[in-house]
N, C-alpha and C positions, 0 to 999 in steps of 0.2 A: 364403435368403442364398446369394450366389454362392460357388462352391467356392474362388474366389480371395480371399474375405474370411474371415479366421479371427480367433480371439480374440487371439492373440499379435500379429497385425498391428494390431489395434485398440489394444491396450495400447501398442505402440511408437509409434503415431501420436500418442496422447495425451501420451506422455512427450516426444516430439520437440517438440511444440508447447509443452509446459510449460517445458522447459529451453532451447528455442530453438536446439537444436544436435543434429545427427546424431551428431557425434563424442562429445559429452558423454553421450548415451544409450548409445552403443556402449561407452564406458568403464564406465559404471555397470552395464551388463548383461554385460560381458565378451564382447562380440561384435565381429566386424569391422564397420567402418562400412559396408562394402558389403552386409552382411547386413541391417542396419537399413534401408538405402536400398532393397534389394530387397523387403522387406516392405511399405514404403510404396508403392512402385511397383505391387506386386501389389494393394494395397488400392485405389489409384486406377484400375487397369485393371478390377478387378471392379465398381467403381461407375460406370465410364465418365465420371468427372469428375476434373478436376485439383483437388487439395486444397491443395497447397503450391506456392509459387513460390520456387525456390531459385537462389541465385547463390553466388559464391565467398565473399561476406562475410556474407550474412544469408539468412534465409528468412522468408516471411510467408504467412499463410493467404489463400486465395481467398475469395470470398463464400460459395461452396458449402462450402469447408473450415471456415469459421468456424462456420456453423450445425451442420455435422456434428460438429465437435469438441465443442461444448457438449452435444449430444445423447449422443454416445458417452461422454464423461466422466461424465455423470450416470448413464448406464446401467451403466457399469463399477463406479461407486461402489455402486449398488444391488445389483449382482450380488455384489460382494465382501462387503457387509454381510450379505446373505442367506446366503452360504456360511459366513461366520464365525459367525452365529447358530446354524446347524445344527451346525457342529463344536463350538460352545461348549456345547451340551447334553450332550456326551459326553466332552469333553476340555478341557485347559487352553488359555488364549489362545495363538494361534499366528499366524504371518504376519509382516509387516513393520510395525513401529511407526515412523512418521515424526515426528520431534520437531524443532521449530524454536525456537531460543533466541538471546538476545543473546550476543555473543561472550564478554565478560568473565564474565557470570553462568554461561553454559553451561560454560566451562572450569573454573570454580571449584566450581559447585554442582549440575551435572547430570552431566557426564562422569565425575567420580570415583565416582559411585554406580551407574553402569550395570552394572558387573561384578556387583555384588550383585543388582541387579534381574534380570539375565539368568540368573544362577545359580538364582534362584527360579523364573523362567518360561523354561524351557529351550527351548520351542518358538517363542519370539519372536526375531526379528531386529530390530535397531534401526538406523535411519538418522538420525543426528544432524546437522543443518545449523545452523551458527552464523553469524548475520548480524544486524547492527543495523538493516538496512533492513526496512521494513514489507512484508509479503507478502500475497498473496491466498491464503488457505489452501485454497480449493477448486481454484484453478488450479495451485497448487504441490503439491497432494496431501498437505499436512501433516495429521496426526491431532491433534497437540497443539502449541500455540504458547505460548511463555512470553514475556510482555511486562511491561515495567517502566514505571511512571508512570501518569498520568491517562489513562483510556481514552476514546476517542471512541465515539459511538454505533455499535453493531455488532450484526449478527445472530448473532455468535458467542456461544456459552454460555461462562460464566466461573466459575472457582473461585479465590478469593483464597488465595494461597500464604503470603504474609507481608506485614506492613507494613514500611516502610523507616524506619530511623533514621540520621541523618547525624552525622558527626563531622569536626571540623577537627583536623588533626594535623601534626606535624613530627618529624624525627629529633632526639634529644637533643643531638647536636653542633651542629645548627643553632640550637637554643634557647640553648645555652651561648654561642654566638658572637653571636647577634643579640638575645637576650632573649625572655622570655615575654610576649606581648601580653596585657594585662589587660582590654581592652575592644575591641569591634569597630572603633572609631574608630582604634585603634592599628595596624590592619593596613596603613594607608597607608605605614608605615615598613618594611614587610616584603615579602619576595619571595614572592608568591602564585602558585602553579603552577595554571594555569586550564584547565579542560576546554572545548574549543571544538568542538561537534558541528554537526549539520545545522541546529540552531536558533540557531547563533551561540554567543557566549561564555556560559558558565553563570554566572548571577548568584549572588552569595553573600548569603544572607538570614539575619537574626538576630532572635530575639525571646526574651522571658523574662517570667515572672509573668503569663501570659495576654495580653501585649501582641500587637498585630498585627505579623507579620513585616515587616521592611523591609530593602531591599537596602543593602549598603555597597560603596562603590567600592574595588576591589582591582586591583592590577597586579603584573606580574612579568615575568621574562625568558624564560618558557617557556609556550607554549600548545600544546595537542595535542588531536586527536580520539581519542586512544588513552589510556585510563585507566592501563594498565600502564606506559606511558612516563612519565607524570606521577608515579606511585607510585615508580618506580625513581629518578626525580630526587629525590623527597622522602627516600627511603632513603639517598641520597648526600649528604644535608644541604644540598640546593640551595634548598629553600624549604618553604612550607606548602601542604597540599592539603586539599580539602573533598570527601568522598565518602561514600556509604552504608557502614554498618558491614560489609555483606556483602563489600565490596571490601577492607576494611582490617583485619578482625578478627584475622587471624593475626599481622600485624605489630604490632598493638596488644598482643596477648596475649604476644608475645615481647619486648616492650619496644623494638622497633626504631623504632616511632613512639610519640609521646606525645600524648594528647589536649590540645587547647587550648580554653579558655573552656568547660569542661564544664557550667558553670552556665547557659549560654545554649542555646537551641534553634537549631540551624543547619539550613539546607536550601537548596533551589533550586527556583524555580517551573518550571524546565524539566523536571525529573525527579522532582518530588514525586509521591507516590502509591504505591500498593501494588504488589507483584509478583503477577501473575495467571497462571493457567493458562487458556488459551482453546482451544476446540475447536468445530468445526462441529456443528450440531444433528444431522446424520445420523450423527455418531460417538457420540452420547449412549448408544446401546445397545451400543456396541462393547466387548467384554470387555477387549481389549488396551488401550483407552484408559482404562477404569475402573480396571484394576489399576495402571496407571502413575500416574494421578492420586492414587490412595490411597497408593501406595508413596512418591512424592515428598513428599506432604503429611506422611506419618508420619516420613519421614527428616529433613526440614527441621525439623519440630517446631513447637510453639507454647508459648512464644516460639521463634523460630528459633535453631538451634544457634550461629549466628555472633554472637548477643548474649549467650551464656553465658560464664562464667569459663573460663579456659584449660583446666582439667581436664575441662570438658564441652563444649569447642569443637567436637569432631568426634563424629559419631554412631557 
């Protein structure tokens, strides 16, 4: 290997391609942008090939850069795994654990538990990324991905964290003002606050006594792709929401929201399905991944703590 090609340069190259930005990598690493650029230039000079085409707005891989990126990324993953396994034989998990989770779930049920996790595993650093967008775990470098809903076919390994239960709810002042709906058909006379994500408006479905779930037409004066905005509106007595219990459990326990039609099963075909922990196969033997999977599974509990009475709502 040329003296101009070093391990740090290879890692920075992979990070720049993954994040699509020199400045973002510099920010994450605490380096000047000029230093990151110098490492990449040194790598290109050592190889005698241009790897990236850069301009003021974007960067893209050359043909040589694309094939080199794939090979280097896989080689670095193998090297990191080998190093971790050797260290793991004599010490506790260490290094950086990269977790990717949906925004609302991550804020409520991952971030609050990280202090306890890192107090237990003091040699681990955690990089938590919250996004509702689907990612490529290999390209993004994620060790564990938390996803909610029905899963498409995937090469990722999975562990179910919890099933989802849905609840329809409104603030007591709203129900005092507008009345309690006694049947899904009555929702046409109510202001329903509707989640509208990348799949469009979330349909509201109802079933009972083993019947097949069927959607009911609902409408209201507020639609949003942000669950917290809709919950805030419900807490202000603006209307009715339908969400999983992991989103609403604290407000229900405190009496800020009141369940509606509890004798019916409610849900949505857009987000039905369980909450899963996903991880690439090459992370299966990683001790840092194993301890996090076990920790979060134990912390969430079975059944999950957000389905428990108020006295047991938090671990």
